[in-house]
N, C-alpha and C positions, 0 to 999 in steps of 0.2 A: 473335384469338379462341382460338387454340390455347393461348396462355399462360394465359388466363382459365380454360379447362377444366382445365388442369394444376394451377393454383392452387386451384381449387374441389375437386379430388380430394384435395389435400393438406390443405386447410383444414377440409373437412367432417368427417373423422374426429377432428380435434382439437377441433372444436366439440362433437361428440357426447361425447367424453371429458370435456370441461369440464362439460357438463350432468349427466353421470353422476356425477362427483365432487361437484358441487354438491348433487345430490339426496341423496347419502349423507351429506353433512356435516350435513344436517337430520335427525339420527338419533334424537332423543328425542321420544316421544309427549307429549301434554299431561299424562298421569298421571305419566310418568317425570320430566318437568320439575317437577311439583309435589313429588315426593319429593326431588329434588335440592335444591329450595328449602328443604324441611323440614330436610334434612341440613345445609345451610349455616346455617340458623337455629339448629340444635342446636349446631353448633360455636361460633357467635357467643355464644349464651347461656351455654355452658359456659365460654368464655373470660372472660365478664363476671361469672361466678359469680351469674347471675340466676336467682332462684327460679321464674320463668316457664317454665323448662326443663321442669318437671314436666308442663305442659300438652301437651308433645309425646309423652308416653309412654302406652302402654296400661297398665291397672291391673295386668296380670300380666307386665310387662316383665322381661326377664332380661338381665343384663350379665355377660359373661365377659371378664375382664381378662387382659392378657398375662402377668401374674405368677401366674395360676391362681385368682385371687380372683373369686368369683361373688357377684353382688348381685341382690336383688329390688328392687322399688320402695321399700319401707320402708328397706332398707339404704342405698339410694342417697340418699334424702331426708336421713337422719341424717348420712351422711358428707359430703354436699354442703353442708349447713347448717353443719357443724363446720369447713368449709374445710380438711379433712385434706389434700386435694389442691387446689392452686390453679394453674390453667392460665394462663400469661401469653400464650402464642401457640399457635394451632391453624391450621395452613396445609394446605389441600387440595393434594395433589400430583398425584393421578391418580384417575380413575374407570375401573376396569378392566372392570367388568361391571354391567349393570343388566338384570334380567329380571322380567317381569310374568306372573302367573297370576291371573286374575280380580281380586280385591281385595287381592292381596298382591304386593309388589315386593321382590326381593332386590337389594341394592346392595353391590358390592365396591368399596372405595376405599382409597387410601393417604393418610395424613396425617402431618405432622410436628408434634409437640407439644413445648412447653417449659413449665416451671413449677416449682412447689415441692411437695414431698411431705414433710410434717413438717419444714418449714423447710430441706430439702435440695434444691438445684437438680437438675433432671433435664432431659434432652433425648432424645427418641427418635422413631424413624420407626415407624409402626404400619400394619399391614394390617387393615382392618375388613371384617367381613361384617355388614350390617344387614338386618333383615327389618322392613319397614313394612307395616302393615295399614290399609286404609281403613275408618274407622268414622264413620258419619253424615257422609259427604262430606269427612272430614278424615283425612289420613295421619298415623298414630301409630306410633312405634317400638315394636315388640313384642320384638325380640331384637337384641343386639349382641355380637359376639365380636371381640376384638382380639388380634393376634399381633405381637410386636415383630420388626421387620426389622433384623437385625444386619448392618452393612456389612463 
């Protein structure tokens, strides 16, 4: 009986630690999961050069690119349809932060992109800050700023 009590004292704290870690691994709310799904869809549509990407944006969306280039929705539509930039690969590397305040979520993430810019190959790692706003129960991208991460 003494051995069982000793085992119980050692095992119980480990069991509590396991449930504590398990509880924190379920870290995203339903709203945050919805935005993460929209971000994944954004990457997929961008990689496929699919015009449906426009449906993910607010009318007053703003893009700040790593080269200092700033675009509004009309600029984006024109450049996207011209295939000035063609992404062949977009890989999510990390979600570093996600924060919600009412109907707004800010998402910081890191991606690796490969593609063609004016028929020149490129590959880079980007840190992104995206601001998503919930409009009529749908999360839309309102602002996106990217910064190149040089290794």
